[in-house]
Residue frames as a rotation matrix with the C-alpha (Angstrom) as fourth column:
MET 1
-0.208 0.939 -0.272 6.25
0.704 -0.049 -0.709 0.86
-0.679 -0.339 -0.651 -11.71
PRO 2
-0.165 0.190 0.968 4.59
0.886 -0.403 0.230 2.74
0.434 0.895 -0.102 -14.59
GLY 3
0.524 0.409 0.747 4.65
0.229 -0.912 0.339 6.46
0.820 -0.006 -0.572 -14.04
SER 4
0.603 -0.262 -0.754 7.02
0.796 0.142 0.588 6.18
-0.047 -0.955 0.294 -11.09
ALA 5
-0.497 -0.786 0.367 9.17
0.792 -0.584 -0.177 8.99
0.354 0.203 0.913 -12.44
ALA 6
-0.006 0.595 0.804 6.27
0.051 -0.803 0.594 11.27
0.999 0.045 -0.026 -11.53
LEU 7
0.600 0.273 -0.752 6.67
0.696 0.286 0.659 10.30
0.395 -0.918 -0.019 -7.88
SER 8
-0.321 -0.812 -0.488 9.52
0.937 -0.348 -0.037 12.73
-0.140 -0.469 0.872 -7.45
GLY 9
-0.864 0.030 0.503 7.57
0.164 -0.927 0.337 15.68
0.476 0.374 0.796 -8.79
GLY 10
-0.469 0.729 0.498 4.80
-0.664 -0.663 0.345 17.55
0.582 -0.168 0.796 -6.95
SER 11
-0.891 0.261 0.371 2.29
-0.154 0.595 -0.789 16.13
-0.426 -0.760 -0.490 -4.55
ALA 12
-0.619 0.737 0.270 -1.10
0.778 0.532 0.333 14.62
0.102 0.416 -0.904 -5.16
MET 13
-0.046 0.639 -0.768 -2.69
0.587 -0.604 -0.538 17.80
-0.808 -0.476 -0.348 -3.84
GLU 14
-0.661 -0.261 -0.704 -1.71
-0.351 -0.721 0.597 19.48
-0.663 0.642 0.385 -7.12
TYR 15
-0.963 0.269 -0.016 -4.00
0.134 0.531 0.837 17.04
0.234 0.803 -0.547 -8.91
LEU 16
-0.631 0.748 -0.208 -7.13
0.561 0.255 -0.787 17.75
-0.535 -0.613 -0.581 -6.89
ALA 17
-0.328 0.515 -0.792 -8.46
-0.480 -0.813 -0.329 20.39
-0.813 0.272 0.514 -9.25
ARG 18
-0.181 0.255 -0.950 -8.85
-0.943 0.230 0.242 17.73
0.280 0.939 0.198 -11.95
PRO 19
0.820 0.556 0.134 -10.17
-0.572 0.788 0.227 14.17
0.021 -0.263 0.965 -11.98
LEU 20
0.201 -0.724 0.660 -7.95
-0.247 0.615 0.749 11.20
-0.948 -0.314 -0.055 -11.29
SER 21
0.748 -0.006 -0.664 -5.98
-0.663 0.026 -0.748 10.28
0.022 1.000 0.015 -14.37
GLU 22
0.888 -0.460 0.010 -3.69
0.459 0.883 -0.099 7.51
0.037 0.093 0.995 -15.51
GLY 23
0.095 -0.956 0.276 -0.07
0.580 -0.172 -0.796 8.20
0.809 0.236 0.539 -14.55
MET 24
0.480 0.138 0.866 -1.00
-0.496 -0.772 0.398 10.26
0.723 -0.621 -0.303 -11.49
ALA 25
-0.101 -0.627 -0.772 1.51
0.494 0.642 -0.586 9.51
0.864 -0.441 0.245 -8.70
PHE 26
0.367 0.230 0.902 1.24
-0.626 -0.656 0.422 10.13
0.688 -0.719 -0.096 -4.97
HIS 27
-0.617 -0.697 -0.365 2.47
-0.094 0.526 -0.846 8.86
0.781 -0.487 -0.390 -1.58
GLY 28
0.687 0.635 -0.354 1.33
0.322 0.170 0.931 7.73
0.652 -0.753 -0.088 1.81
PRO 29
0.735 -0.397 0.550 2.96
-0.651 -0.640 0.408 8.77
0.190 -0.658 -0.729 5.06
SER 30
-0.206 -0.870 -0.449 6.36
-0.328 0.493 -0.806 7.46
0.922 -0.019 -0.387 6.12
LYS 31
0.822 0.428 0.375 6.34
-0.508 0.254 0.823 5.20
0.257 -0.868 0.426 9.16
THR 32
-0.371 -0.928 -0.018 9.23
-0.760 0.315 -0.568 3.92
0.533 -0.197 -0.823 11.25
LEU 33
0.383 0.546 -0.745 8.46
-0.137 0.831 0.539 0.33
0.914 -0.104 0.393 12.26
THR 34
-0.321 -0.411 0.853 8.58
-0.901 -0.144 -0.408 -0.52
0.291 -0.900 -0.324 15.97
ASP 35
-0.989 -0.016 -0.148 8.10
0.042 0.923 -0.382 -3.58
0.143 -0.384 -0.912 18.16
ALA 36
-0.533 0.845 -0.052 4.65
-0.208 -0.191 -0.959 -2.20
-0.820 -0.500 0.278 18.97
HIS 37
-0.063 0.492 -0.868 3.60
-0.992 -0.130 -0.001 -2.43
-0.113 0.861 0.496 15.30
PHE 38
-0.614 -0.244 -0.750 4.64
-0.435 0.898 0.064 -6.08
0.658 0.366 -0.658 15.19
LEU 39
-0.973 0.227 -0.038 2.93
0.146 0.484 -0.862 -6.86
-0.178 -0.845 -0.505 18.50
LEU 40
-0.325 0.904 -0.278 -0.34
-0.527 -0.417 -0.740 -5.14
-0.785 -0.094 0.612 17.58
PHE 41
-0.115 0.254 -0.960 -0.42
-0.962 0.214 0.171 -6.84
0.249 0.943 0.219 14.18
SER 42
-0.851 -0.238 -0.469 0.20
-0.131 0.959 -0.250 -10.21
0.509 -0.151 -0.847 15.84
GLY 43
-0.835 0.550 0.037 -2.64
0.005 0.075 -0.997 -9.54
-0.551 -0.832 -0.065 18.26
ILE 44
-0.085 0.832 -0.549 -5.11
-0.812 -0.377 -0.446 -8.63
-0.578 0.408 0.707 15.54
THR 45
0.098 0.094 -0.991 -4.22
-0.908 0.415 -0.050 -11.43
0.407 0.905 0.126 13.11
GLY 46
0.848 0.137 0.512 -3.15
-0.398 0.802 0.445 -14.19
-0.350 -0.581 0.735 15.48
ASP 47
0.712 -0.682 -0.166 0.11
0.182 0.408 -0.895 -14.57
0.678 0.607 0.415 13.52
VAL 48
0.827 -0.393 0.402 2.45
-0.536 -0.335 0.775 -15.13
-0.170 -0.856 -0.487 16.44
HIS 49
0.776 -0.622 -0.101 5.24
0.500 0.705 -0.503 -16.91
0.384 0.340 0.858 14.60
ARG 50
0.656 -0.522 -0.545 8.39
0.474 -0.278 0.836 -16.22
-0.588 -0.806 0.065 16.53
SER 51
-0.188 -0.739 0.647 10.25
0.982 -0.141 0.125 -14.99
-0.001 0.659 0.752 13.42
HIS 52
0.222 0.376 0.900 8.43
0.464 -0.852 0.241 -11.68
0.857 0.364 -0.364 14.01
TYR 53
0.692 0.162 0.703 9.28
-0.416 -0.707 0.572 -11.06
0.590 -0.689 -0.422 17.67
ASP 54
0.928 -0.368 0.065 11.74
0.167 0.564 0.809 -13.60
-0.334 -0.739 0.585 19.13
VAL 55
0.630 -0.736 -0.250 15.21
-0.777 -0.601 -0.187 -12.03
-0.012 0.312 -0.950 18.86
GLU 56
-0.176 -0.740 0.649 17.05
-0.646 0.584 0.491 -15.20
-0.743 -0.333 -0.581 19.92
TYR 57
0.305 0.370 0.878 15.18
0.398 0.788 -0.470 -17.34
-0.865 0.492 0.093 17.42
ALA 58
0.984 0.175 -0.029 15.67
0.058 -0.473 -0.879 -14.77
-0.168 0.863 -0.476 14.64
LYS 59
0.324 -0.939 -0.114 19.43
-0.784 -0.334 0.523 -14.64
-0.530 -0.080 -0.844 15.26
ASN 60
-0.415 -0.478 0.774 19.60
-0.091 0.869 0.487 -18.15
-0.905 0.132 -0.404 13.81
THR 61
0.629 0.623 0.465 17.71
0.464 0.179 -0.868 -17.28
-0.624 0.762 -0.176 10.62
ARG 62
-0.033 -0.675 0.737 19.32
0.998 -0.064 -0.014 -16.01
0.056 0.735 0.676 7.44
PHE 63
0.407 0.253 0.878 18.12
0.348 -0.931 0.107 -12.49
0.845 0.262 -0.467 8.31
GLY 64
-0.518 -0.772 -0.368 19.52
0.576 0.003 -0.817 -12.45
0.632 -0.635 0.443 11.85
LYS 65
-0.964 0.261 -0.046 16.70
-0.142 -0.655 -0.742 -10.38
-0.224 -0.709 0.669 13.34
PRO 66
-0.268 0.942 0.204 12.90
0.577 0.326 -0.749 -10.38
-0.772 -0.083 -0.630 13.61
LEU 67
-0.969 -0.038 0.243 11.11
0.236 -0.425 0.874 -9.32
0.071 0.904 0.421 10.44
ALA 68
-0.541 0.825 -0.165 7.86
-0.710 -0.553 -0.437 -7.51
-0.452 -0.119 0.884 9.77
HIS 69
-0.129 0.640 0.757 4.85
0.341 0.746 -0.572 -9.62
-0.931 0.185 -0.315 8.84
GLY 70
-0.872 -0.180 0.456 4.39
0.479 -0.115 0.870 -9.57
-0.104 0.977 0.186 5.06
LEU 71
-0.029 0.953 0.302 0.71
0.888 -0.114 0.445 -8.69
0.459 0.281 -0.843 5.43
LEU 72
0.355 0.034 -0.934 1.63
0.642 -0.735 0.217 -5.82
-0.679 -0.677 -0.283 7.76
LEU 73
-0.673 -0.673 -0.306 3.78
0.196 -0.561 0.805 -4.40
-0.713 0.482 0.509 4.97
ALA 74
-0.700 0.478 0.531 1.00
0.639 0.086 0.764 -4.91
0.319 0.874 -0.366 2.41
SER 75
0.289 0.887 -0.360 -1.46
0.957 -0.261 0.125 -3.13
0.017 -0.380 -0.925 4.70
LEU 76
-0.136 -0.426 -0.895 0.77
0.454 -0.829 0.326 -0.06
-0.881 -0.362 0.306 4.73
THR 77
-0.974 -0.140 0.180 -0.22
0.219 -0.358 0.908 0.49
-0.063 0.923 0.380 1.08
ALA 78
-0.126 0.986 -0.106 -3.82
0.900 0.069 -0.429 1.31
-0.416 -0.149 -0.897 2.11
LEU 79
-0.408 0.016 0.913 -5.07
0.686 -0.654 0.318 4.00
0.602 0.756 0.256 -0.27
GLY 80
0.640 0.762 0.093 -7.12
0.468 -0.484 0.740 5.51
0.609 -0.430 -0.666 2.55
ALA 81
0.577 -0.526 -0.625 -3.88
0.591 -0.259 0.764 6.45
-0.564 -0.810 0.162 4.32
SER 82
-0.287 -0.728 0.623 -2.46
0.957 -0.195 0.213 8.23
-0.034 0.658 0.753 1.26
GLU 83
-0.909 -0.138 -0.394 -2.50
0.134 -0.990 0.039 11.89
-0.396 -0.018 0.918 0.23
LEU 84
-0.762 0.641 -0.095 -5.75
-0.309 -0.231 0.922 11.19
0.569 0.732 0.374 -1.65
ARG 85
-0.875 0.377 -0.305 -7.68
0.485 0.662 -0.571 9.85
-0.013 -0.648 -0.762 1.36
ASP 86
-0.404 0.754 -0.518 -10.26
0.084 -0.534 -0.842 12.65
-0.911 -0.383 0.152 1.18
HIS 87
-0.176 0.249 -0.952 -10.71
-0.870 -0.491 0.033 12.26
-0.460 0.835 0.303 -2.58
ILE 88
-0.905 -0.160 -0.393 -11.52
-0.337 0.834 0.437 8.59
0.258 0.529 -0.809 -3.09
GLU 89
-0.346 0.875 0.337 -15.21
-0.612 0.062 -0.788 8.61
-0.711 -0.479 0.515 -2.16
GLY 90
0.638 0.717 -0.281 -16.87
-0.706 0.399 -0.585 5.61
-0.307 0.572 0.761 -3.77
PHE 91
-0.140 -0.745 -0.653 -13.68
-0.795 0.477 -0.374 3.55
0.590 0.467 -0.659 -4.17
VAL 92
0.684 0.365 0.632 -14.36
-0.657 0.685 0.316 -0.06
-0.317 -0.631 0.708 -3.14
LEU 93
-0.408 -0.913 -0.031 -11.41
-0.867 0.377 0.325 -2.48
-0.285 0.159 -0.945 -3.07
VAL 94
0.717 0.689 -0.104 -12.21
-0.680 0.659 -0.322 -5.53
-0.154 0.302 0.941 -5.21
GLU 95
0.860 -0.500 -0.104 -8.76
0.441 0.830 -0.341 -7.07
0.257 0.247 0.934 -5.75
GLN 96
0.657 -0.744 0.121 -5.17
-0.749 -0.625 0.221 -6.70
-0.089 -0.236 -0.968 -4.58
GLY 97
0.881 -0.469 -0.058 -1.88
0.458 0.878 -0.140 -8.47
0.117 0.097 0.988 -4.99
CYS 98
0.681 -0.728 0.075 1.79
-0.732 -0.680 0.046 -7.98
0.017 -0.086 -0.996 -4.31
ARG 99
0.658 -0.605 -0.448 5.18
0.470 0.795 -0.384 -9.59
0.588 0.042 0.808 -4.29
TYR 100
0.927 -0.367 -0.080 7.72
-0.080 -0.401 0.913 -9.17
-0.367 -0.839 -0.401 -1.56
LEU 101
0.724 -0.689 0.004 11.18
-0.040 -0.047 -0.998 -8.14
0.688 0.723 -0.062 -2.70
HIS 102
-0.483 -0.875 -0.042 13.05
0.090 -0.002 -0.996 -7.48
0.871 -0.485 0.079 0.55
PRO 103
0.098 0.525 -0.845 12.25
0.903 0.310 0.297 -7.76
0.417 -0.793 -0.444 4.27
ALA 104
0.052 -0.060 0.997 11.69
-0.296 -0.954 -0.042 -4.97
0.954 -0.293 -0.067 6.77
ALA 105
-0.179 -0.202 -0.963 12.64
0.811 0.524 -0.260 -4.95
0.557 -0.827 0.070 10.44
VAL 106
0.710 0.345 -0.614 12.17
0.676 -0.578 0.458 -2.81
-0.197 -0.740 -0.643 13.53
GLY 107
-0.004 -0.700 -0.714 13.79
0.301 -0.682 0.667 0.57
-0.954 -0.212 0.213 12.93
ASP 108
-0.731 -0.193 0.654 13.17
0.675 -0.064 0.735 0.62
-0.100 0.979 0.177 9.17
THR 109
-0.322 0.641 -0.697 11.26
-0.216 -0.766 -0.605 3.62
-0.922 -0.044 0.385 7.86
VAL 110
-0.627 0.201 0.752 8.89
0.711 0.543 0.447 2.72
-0.319 0.815 -0.484 5.06
ARG 111
-0.466 0.481 -0.743 6.92
-0.424 -0.858 -0.291 4.88
-0.777 0.179 0.603 2.64
PRO 112
-0.039 0.535 0.844 4.13
0.661 0.648 -0.380 3.74
-0.750 0.543 -0.379 0.31
CYS 113
-0.715 -0.165 -0.680 4.06
-0.395 -0.707 0.586 5.03
-0.578 0.687 0.440 -3.26
PHE 114
0.025 0.838 0.545 1.12
0.442 0.480 -0.758 4.85
-0.897 0.260 -0.358 -5.67
VAL 115
-0.865 -0.145 -0.481 0.51
-0.347 -0.520 0.780 5.38
-0.364 0.841 0.400 -9.39
ILE 116
0.282 0.957 0.069 -2.88
-0.407 0.185 -0.894 5.33
-0.869 0.224 0.442 -11.11
GLU 117
-0.698 -0.598 0.394 -2.22
0.026 0.529 0.848 2.69
-0.716 0.602 -0.353 -13.80
LYS 118
-0.888 0.443 0.121 -5.57
0.229 0.199 0.953 2.37
0.398 0.874 -0.278 -15.49
ILE 119
-0.542 0.836 -0.082 -9.12
-0.300 -0.284 -0.911 3.69
-0.785 -0.469 0.405 -15.31
TRP 120
-0.938 0.221 -0.268 -11.74
-0.191 0.318 0.929 1.87
0.291 0.922 -0.256 -17.35
GLU 121
-0.203 0.943 0.265 -15.40
-0.892 -0.067 -0.447 0.97
-0.404 -0.327 0.854 -17.66
GLU 122
-0.993 0.101 -0.062 -17.07
0.070 0.919 0.387 -2.39
0.096 0.380 -0.920 -18.06
GLY 123
-0.166 0.985 0.052 -20.68
0.832 0.112 0.543 -1.79
0.529 0.134 -0.838 -18.95
HIS 124
0.614 0.497 0.614 -22.09
0.096 -0.819 0.566 0.53
0.784 -0.288 -0.550 -16.29
ARG 125
0.864 -0.342 -0.368 -19.23
0.434 0.138 0.890 -0.13
-0.254 -0.929 0.268 -13.86
LYS 126
0.671 -0.695 0.258 -16.09
-0.363 -0.611 -0.703 1.96
0.647 0.378 -0.662 -13.53
TYR 127
0.830 -0.466 -0.307 -12.75
0.555 0.634 0.538 0.66
-0.057 -0.617 0.785 -12.19
CYS 128
0.670 -0.716 0.197 -9.34
-0.649 -0.694 -0.312 1.99
0.360 0.082 -0.929 -11.23
ARG 129
0.751 -0.546 -0.371 -6.11
0.597 0.802 0.030 -0.02
0.281 -0.244 0.928 -10.94
VAL 130
0.803 -0.490 0.340 -3.41
-0.574 -0.790 0.216 1.47
0.162 -0.369 -0.915 -8.72
ALA 131
0.294 -0.810 -0.507 0.21
0.302 0.582 -0.755 0.29
0.907 0.069 0.416 -8.73
THR 132
0.957 0.006 0.289 1.62
-0.271 -0.333 0.903 0.13
0.102 -0.943 -0.317 -5.20
ARG 133
0.185 -0.942 -0.281 5.16
0.305 0.327 -0.895 0.11
0.934 0.080 0.348 -3.90
LEU 134
0.998 -0.014 -0.059 6.68
0.053 -0.268 0.962 0.21
-0.029 -0.963 -0.267 -0.43
GLU 135
0.325 -0.931 0.164 10.18
0.121 -0.131 -0.984 1.70
0.938 0.340 0.070 -0.10
ASN 136
0.517 -0.229 -0.825 12.52
0.856 0.107 0.506 1.81
-0.028 -0.968 0.251 2.89
GLN 137
0.777 -0.203 -0.596 14.67
0.081 -0.906 0.415 4.71
-0.624 -0.371 -0.688 4.10
HIS 138
-0.321 -0.947 -0.010 17.39
0.006 -0.012 1.000 3.76
-0.947 0.321 0.009 1.60
GLY 139
-0.089 0.387 -0.918 15.01
-0.922 -0.381 -0.071 3.82
-0.378 0.840 0.390 -1.38
ARG 140
-0.963 -0.263 -0.052 15.04
-0.266 0.912 0.312 0.03
-0.035 0.315 -0.949 -1.60
HIS 141
-0.129 0.954 -0.271 11.79
-0.844 0.037 0.534 -1.46
0.520 0.298 0.801 -2.91
LEU 142
-0.759 -0.094 0.644 10.39
-0.542 0.638 -0.547 -3.86
-0.360 -0.764 -0.535 -0.32
LEU 143
-0.298 0.788 0.538 7.08
0.480 0.611 -0.630 -4.63
-0.825 0.071 -0.560 -2.00
GLU 144
-0.868 0.194 -0.458 5.48
-0.481 -0.563 0.672 -4.07
-0.127 0.803 0.582 -5.41
GLY 145
-0.669 0.683 0.293 1.84
0.579 0.726 -0.369 -4.71
-0.465 -0.078 -0.882 -6.08
PHE 146
-0.816 0.504 0.282 -1.54
-0.062 -0.562 0.825 -3.40
0.574 0.655 0.490 -7.14
HIS 147
-0.611 0.790 -0.054 -5.01
0.166 0.061 -0.984 -2.54
-0.774 -0.610 -0.168 -5.89
CYS 148
-0.830 0.475 0.293 -8.10
0.274 -0.110 0.955 -2.66
0.486 0.873 -0.039 -8.08
TYR 149
-0.754 0.581 -0.306 -11.08
0.084 -0.377 -0.922 -0.52
-0.651 -0.721 0.235 -7.06
ARG 150
-0.226 0.790 0.570 -14.61
0.912 -0.033 0.408 -0.32
0.342 0.612 -0.713 -8.33
ILE 151
-0.995 -0.055 -0.080 -15.62
0.076 -0.955 -0.288 3.33
-0.060 -0.293 0.954 -8.34
ILE 152
-0.194 0.981 -0.024 -19.21
0.970 0.195 0.141 3.78
0.143 0.004 -0.990 -7.23
VAL 153
-0.705 -0.014 0.709 -20.43
0.141 -0.983 0.121 7.27
0.695 0.185 0.695 -7.93
PRO 154
-0.885 0.396 -0.245 -22.28
0.219 -0.111 -0.969 8.65
-0.411 -0.912 0.012 -4.88
GLY 155
-0.250 0.897 -0.365 -26.02
-0.595 -0.440 -0.673 8.57
-0.764 0.049 0.644 -5.51
GLN 156
-0.448 0.048 -0.893 -25.70
-0.825 0.362 0.433 6.07
0.344 0.931 -0.123 -8.34
GLU 157
0.582 0.716 0.386 -28.16
-0.801 0.588 0.118 3.20
-0.142 -0.377 0.915 -7.98
GLN 158
-0.544 -0.821 0.172 -26.38
-0.805 0.568 0.172 -0.08
-0.239 -0.045 -0.970 -7.24
THR 159
0.667 0.644 -0.375 -27.20
-0.709 0.704 -0.050 -3.45
0.231 0.299 0.926 -8.69
ASP 160
0.427 -0.475 0.770 -25.79
-0.441 0.634 0.635 -6.83
-0.789 -0.611 0.061 -7.74
ASP 161
0.904 -0.039 0.425 -24.96
0.345 0.654 -0.673 -7.84
-0.252 0.755 0.605 -11.31
């Protein structure tokens, strides 16, 4: 992930005195996954495949235990849950993507990491691309991806074009 070396130094709060800049790195909160997370996610999405909650079924899979929903893991990279949550006014998600590298299960502790990859303008519109990564308690990368945000300056007149 570009700029990931910066993830080990300082927190995002050190950046607040200056505007967002390319290479800026920050984190979201760590979370230890529980059965309740899987159950609530299943209830909201309707994804009730037994690979996520049926221990006996999962014993016969190559992983041997129930695994977190991939979209649950992707949702843990929500920028609004990161250290910058109070400093992203006007950020509107327009695109996201990720690839799953390793599974997560109940008991795993995961932590989202972010790096501002690119800030650019297209005509009168401004955008920001953020690299995302989800790590487990062993530092293993579970997911790598990106979010792309349109930055709408508060008070700026909006057009549909």
